[in-house]
SEMI-314349 format. One record per residue (C-alpha): residue number from 1; y, z, x. Coordinates in Angstrom, 1 decimal. Example, Ala and Ser with C-alpha at 12.3 -4.5 7.8 and 13.67 -1.06 7.14 Angstrom:
2
SITE   seq    north       up     east
SITE     1     -4.5      7.8     12.3
SITE     2     -1.1      7.1     13.7
END
This chain:
333
SITE   seq    north       up     east
SITE     1    105.1     71.4     80.2
SITE     2    103.1     72.8     78.1
SITE     3     99.9     74.7     78.7
SITE     4     97.6     72.7     77.3
SITE     5     99.1     69.4     79.3
SITE     6     98.4     71.5     82.6
SITE     7     95.0     72.6     82.2
SITE     8     94.0     69.0     81.1
SITE     9     96.2     67.5     84.6
SITE    10     94.5     70.3     86.9
SITE    11     90.4     69.4     85.0
SITE    12     91.5     65.2     85.8
SITE    13     92.4     66.0     89.3
SITE    14     89.1     68.6     90.3
SITE    15     87.3     65.7     88.2
SITE    16     88.9     63.2     91.0
SITE    17     88.1     65.6     94.0
SITE    18     84.6     66.5     92.9
SITE    19     83.8     62.3     92.7
SITE    20     85.6     61.4     95.9
SITE    21     83.8     65.0     97.6
SITE    22     80.3     63.2     96.3
SITE    23     80.6     60.0     97.3
SITE    24     81.8     61.2    100.8
SITE    25     78.8     63.2    100.5
SITE    26     76.7     60.0     99.6
SITE    27     78.0     58.5    102.8
SITE    28     78.8     60.3    105.7
SITE    29     75.7     61.7    108.4
SITE    30     74.6     60.8    111.3
SITE    31     73.5     57.6    110.6
SITE    32     76.7     55.4    111.1
SITE    33     76.3     53.6    108.0
SITE    34     79.2     51.3    106.6
SITE    35     80.4     52.9    103.0
SITE    36     79.8     49.4    101.1
SITE    37     76.6     49.3    102.2
SITE    38     75.7     53.0    101.8
SITE    39     76.4     52.2     97.9
SITE    40     75.0     49.5     97.3
SITE    41     71.8     50.6     98.8
SITE    42     71.2     52.9     95.9
SITE    43     71.1     50.4     93.1
SITE    44     69.0     48.0     95.5
SITE    45     64.7     47.8     94.7
SITE    46     64.2     47.4     98.9
SITE    47     63.0     50.0    100.4
SITE    48     64.5     49.6    103.7
SITE    49     65.9     52.0    106.3
SITE    50     69.2     52.5    104.7
SITE    51     67.6     52.4    101.0
SITE    52     65.1     55.2    102.3
SITE    53     68.5     57.2    103.9
SITE    54     70.5     57.0    100.7
SITE    55     67.8     57.8     98.1
SITE    56     65.1     60.1     99.9
SITE    57     67.9     61.9    102.4
SITE    58     72.0     61.6    101.0
SITE    59     71.4     61.2     96.9
SITE    60     69.2     64.7     96.6
SITE    61     71.8     66.3     98.9
SITE    62     74.9     65.2     97.6
SITE    63     73.3     65.7     94.4
SITE    64     71.9     69.5     94.6
SITE    65     75.1     70.4     96.6
SITE    66     77.1     69.4     93.1
SITE    67     74.8     71.5     91.2
SITE    68     74.6     74.5     93.1
SITE    69     78.0     74.0     93.6
SITE    70     79.0     73.7     90.0
SITE    71     76.6     76.8     89.4
SITE    72     78.5     79.4     92.0
SITE    73     81.3     78.4     90.6
SITE    74     81.2     78.7     86.4
SITE    75     78.2     81.8     87.1
SITE    76     81.2     83.4     89.0
SITE    77     84.1     83.0     86.6
SITE    78     81.7     84.1     83.4
SITE    79     80.4     87.2     85.5
SITE    80     84.1     88.3     86.2
SITE    81     84.7     87.9     82.8
SITE    82     82.1     89.6     81.5
SITE    83     82.2     92.4     83.8
SITE    84     85.8     92.7     83.3
SITE    85     85.8     93.2     87.6
SITE    86     87.5     90.5     89.5
SITE    87     84.8     91.1     92.7
SITE    88     82.1     90.2     90.4
SITE    89     80.1     87.3     91.3
SITE    90     76.2     86.0     91.1
SITE    91     75.4     88.2     94.2
SITE    92     76.5     91.2     92.6
SITE    93     73.3     91.1     90.0
SITE    94     71.0     91.3     92.7
SITE    95     69.7     87.5     91.3
SITE    96     70.4     86.2     94.3
SITE    97     69.2     89.1     96.7
SITE    98     65.7     89.0     94.6
SITE    99     65.3     84.8     94.5
SITE   100     65.6     85.4     98.6
SITE   101     62.9     88.1     98.4
SITE   102     60.8     85.6     96.4
SITE   103     61.0     82.8     99.6
SITE   104     61.1     84.7    101.9
SITE   105     57.8     86.3    100.8
SITE   106     56.4     82.6    100.5
SITE   107     57.4     82.1    104.3
SITE   108     56.0     85.6    105.3
SITE   109     52.6     85.6    103.6
SITE   110     52.0     81.6    104.9
SITE   111     52.0     80.1    101.2
SITE   112     55.4     77.8    101.8
SITE   113     53.3     76.3    105.1
SITE   114     50.5     75.7    102.4
SITE   115     52.3     74.6     99.2
SITE   116     55.3     72.3     99.6
SITE   117     56.8     74.4     96.3
SITE   118     55.4     77.7     97.0
SITE   119     58.9     78.4     98.3
SITE   120     61.1     77.6     95.5
SITE   121     58.3     78.9     93.1
SITE   122     58.3     81.9     94.9
SITE   123     62.4     82.1     94.9
SITE   124     62.7     80.9     90.7
SITE   125     60.2     83.9     90.1
SITE   126     61.4     86.6     91.8
SITE   127     65.2     85.9     89.9
SITE   128     63.3     86.5     86.4
SITE   129     61.9     89.5     88.3
SITE   130     65.5     90.6     89.1
SITE   131     66.7     90.1     85.3
SITE   132     63.8     92.0     84.2
SITE   133     64.4     94.7     86.6
SITE   134     68.4     94.4     85.6
SITE   135     67.5     94.5     81.9
SITE   136     65.5     97.7     82.2
SITE   137     67.7     99.9     84.3
SITE   138     70.7     98.8     82.4
SITE   139     69.0     98.2     78.7
SITE   140     69.7     96.2     76.1
SITE   141     72.9     97.8     75.1
SITE   142     74.3     98.4     78.7
SITE   143     77.7     98.4     79.0
SITE   144     79.0     96.1     82.1
SITE   145     79.1     99.8     84.5
SITE   146     75.9     99.9     84.1
SITE   147     75.0     96.7     84.8
SITE   148     77.3     96.8     88.1
SITE   149     75.2     99.7     89.2
SITE   150     71.7     98.0     88.4
SITE   151     72.4     95.3     90.2
SITE   152     73.7     97.4     93.2
SITE   153     70.7     99.1     92.7
SITE   154     68.0     95.9     92.7
SITE   155     70.3     94.1     95.9
SITE   156     69.3     97.4     97.9
SITE   157     66.0     97.6     97.1
SITE   158     65.2     93.7     97.6
SITE   159     67.7     93.5    100.9
SITE   160     65.8     96.1    102.5
SITE   161     62.4     94.6    101.6
SITE   162     63.5     91.8    103.0
SITE   163     64.6     93.7    106.5
SITE   164     60.7     94.6    106.5
SITE   165     59.7     91.5    106.1
SITE   166     61.0     90.3    109.2
SITE   167     60.8     93.8    110.7
SITE   168     57.3     92.7    109.8
SITE   169     57.0     89.3    110.8
SITE   170     53.3     88.0    111.8
SITE   171     54.9     86.1    114.6
SITE   172     58.5     84.8    116.1
SITE   173     58.3     81.4    114.7
SITE   174     58.0     82.9    110.7
SITE   175     60.8     85.4    111.6
SITE   176     63.1     82.7    112.8
SITE   177     62.0     80.3    109.5
SITE   178     62.7     83.3    107.2
SITE   179     66.4     83.6    108.8
SITE   180     67.4     80.3    108.9
SITE   181     66.3     80.0    105.5
SITE   182     68.2     82.3    104.1
SITE   183     71.7     81.1    105.7
SITE   184     71.6     78.6    102.9
SITE   185     71.5     74.3    103.7
SITE   186     70.7     71.2    101.5
SITE   187     69.1     69.9    104.7
SITE   188     65.9     68.1    104.1
SITE   189     65.8     68.4    100.7
SITE   190     64.5     66.2     98.4
SITE   191     63.9     64.7     94.5
SITE   192     61.6     67.1     94.3
SITE   193     63.6     70.0     94.3
SITE   194     66.2     68.3     92.3
SITE   195     63.7     67.8     89.6
SITE   196     62.3     71.3     90.3
SITE   197     65.9     73.3     89.9
SITE   198     67.7     70.6     87.3
SITE   199     65.9     71.9     84.5
SITE   200     66.7     75.9     85.5
SITE   201     70.1     75.2     86.1
SITE   202     70.9     72.6     82.7
SITE   203     69.8     75.5     80.7
SITE   204     71.9     78.2     83.0
SITE   205     74.9     76.3     82.3
SITE   206     74.3     75.9     78.8
SITE   207     74.1     79.4     78.1
SITE   208     76.7     80.5     80.5
SITE   209     79.5     77.3     79.0
SITE   210     79.0     79.2     75.3
SITE   211     80.4     82.5     76.5
SITE   212     83.7     80.9     76.5
SITE   213     85.3     82.4     73.5
SITE   214     83.6     85.5     73.8
SITE   215     84.9     86.2     76.9
SITE   216     88.0     85.7     75.5
SITE   217     87.9     87.7     73.0
SITE   218     86.5     90.3     75.9
SITE   219     90.2     90.3     77.6
SITE   220     91.3     92.6     74.7
SITE   221     88.5     95.3     75.9
SITE   222     85.1     95.1     74.3
SITE   223     85.6     97.9     71.8
SITE   224     88.4     95.2     70.4
SITE   225     86.2     92.2     70.6
SITE   226     83.1     94.0     68.9
SITE   227     85.4     94.7     66.0
SITE   228     86.7     90.7     66.2
SITE   229     82.8     89.9     65.5
SITE   230     81.8     89.6     69.0
SITE   231     77.7     90.8     69.4
SITE   232     78.1     92.3     73.1
SITE   233     73.6     92.2     72.8
SITE   234     74.2     88.4     73.0
SITE   235     76.6     88.3     75.4
SITE   236     74.9     90.1     77.7
SITE   237     71.9     87.8     77.4
SITE   238     73.5     84.8     77.5
SITE   239     75.2     86.0     80.8
SITE   240     72.8     87.4     82.8
SITE   241     69.9     85.3     81.9
SITE   242     72.4     82.7     82.3
SITE   243     73.3     83.2     85.9
SITE   244     69.6     84.4     86.5
SITE   245     68.5     80.1     85.5
SITE   246     70.8     78.4     87.2
SITE   247     71.8     80.6     90.7
SITE   248     68.0     81.9     90.6
SITE   249     67.3     77.6     91.0
SITE   250     70.1     76.8     93.3
SITE   251     69.0     79.9     95.7
SITE   252     65.3     78.7     95.2
SITE   253     65.6     75.4     96.8
SITE   254     68.8     75.9     99.4
SITE   255     68.9     79.5    100.1
SITE   256     71.7     82.0     99.6
SITE   257     75.2     80.5     99.9
SITE   258     78.1     83.1     99.4
SITE   259     81.2     84.2     97.9
SITE   260     81.4     80.8     96.8
SITE   261     81.5     81.8     93.2
SITE   262     84.0     85.2     93.9
SITE   263     86.5     82.8     95.7
SITE   264     86.6     79.8     93.3
SITE   265     87.8     81.4     90.3
SITE   266     90.1     83.9     92.2
SITE   267     92.1     80.8     93.1
SITE   268     91.7     78.8     89.6
SITE   269     92.5     81.5     87.4
SITE   270     96.6     81.6     87.7
SITE   271     96.4     77.6     86.9
SITE   272     94.5     78.0     83.7
SITE   273     97.1     80.7     82.7
SITE   274     94.0     83.6     83.1
SITE   275     91.7     82.2     79.8
SITE   276     88.6     82.8     80.5
SITE   277     87.6     80.3     78.7
SITE   278     89.3     77.1     79.8
SITE   279     88.5     78.8     83.4
SITE   280     84.8     78.2     82.9
SITE   281     84.8     74.2     83.6
SITE   282     87.5     74.5     85.8
SITE   283     85.8     76.7     87.8
SITE   284     82.7     74.5     87.7
SITE   285     84.2     71.8     89.2
SITE   286     86.1     73.9     92.2
SITE   287     82.6     75.2     92.8
SITE   288     81.3     71.6     93.5
SITE   289     84.4     70.8     95.2
SITE   290     84.0     74.0     97.9
SITE   291     80.0     73.1     97.9
SITE   292     80.6     69.5     98.6
SITE   293     83.3     69.7    100.9
SITE   294     81.8     72.6    103.4
SITE   295     78.4     70.7    103.1
SITE   296     80.1     67.8    104.7
SITE   297     81.8     69.5    107.3
SITE   298     79.0     70.9    108.1
SITE   299     78.1     67.5    109.1
SITE   300     80.9     66.7    111.2
SITE   301     81.5     70.0    112.9
SITE   302     78.6     70.3    114.8
SITE   303     76.2     66.9    113.5
SITE   304     73.4     68.2    116.4
SITE   305     73.5     71.6    115.6
SITE   306     72.5     71.8    111.9
SITE   307     75.1     74.4    111.1
SITE   308     74.3     76.3    108.2
SITE   309     76.0     75.9    104.6
SITE   310     75.5     79.6    103.6
SITE   311     77.4     80.7    107.7
SITE   312     80.8     78.2    106.7
SITE   313     80.7     79.5    103.0
SITE   314     80.7     83.0    104.5
SITE   315     83.2     82.1    107.3
SITE   316     85.3     80.8    104.9
SITE   317     85.0     83.3    102.0
SITE   318     85.2     86.6    103.9
SITE   319     88.0     87.1    104.7
SITE   320     89.4     86.0    101.3
SITE   321     87.1     88.9    100.1
SITE   322     89.3     91.1    102.2
SITE   323     92.3     90.2    100.6
SITE   324     91.0     90.7     97.7
SITE   325     89.9     94.0     97.9
SITE   326     93.3     94.9     99.9
SITE   327     95.6     93.5     96.8
SITE   328     93.1     95.3     94.5
SITE   329     93.3     98.8     96.3
SITE   330     97.1     97.9     96.6
SITE   331     97.8     97.4     92.9
SITE   332     95.5    100.3     92.0
SITE   333     98.1    102.8     94.0
END
């Protein structure tokens, strides 16, 4: 079987899995609604109880799970290819941490309670600020090492500021709200959150998806890629701003969901022959599968305790991360 046929079969299998998990996300929940009734309620104009549950609660949750999962998988694949670092993932550039800080400040100052969209808008502003700082630190010609170091600096500073906000929280309820939000969740999200994050996520997807051929050339080294006509400034701009747009928007509405962007590209890379251009679509579908499956799992494992999505992805992703570090160390020995 040729490599192209295997790739097409992989994409078909991932697409089918994504569709299946999306339907499960629509039909699994504390409200015991039959599968047929759930799907029918989405297309009926009636404003009954089932229709409200499906259109106002489950549909936005499923859409956000699909979009955010695809965002994390795609951005992880792009950053690992651009930075040529197997440990790269969206959080490495500090974008998720800075978006989280913006949301934390909205909760801390009371803006989130006064204005419903203050929290996601503040998180988006944080993501934009992260890009500005990254560009200022790494420079327009900043190489991958400078970008990684700048991302670590931004992550460290924003993490410290988030801890300071928790330490100085005016009341324990605000601190508890901050902690719960930072754990990451799709609970109680509405179509307003979908419409707010959707445009930024789509723009980010378009920017990242255009990097396929450039990332293929980068596997030969930055100098070789430049000699082949790859504009490294353009690649850096699209990789950083594309990640900021989609990951920042996802963090703005769902909080921080870790390890998906790290794990998914590594699992799928051997199945696409190691070609970054083919890994992009596969990782996007794989990321959507992981987040949708995790979101279904949190509803089944502890439906009455509101188990956070970010907690479950961390429980699965952290051991994989440790294994990856160990394998990398052995390969360098």
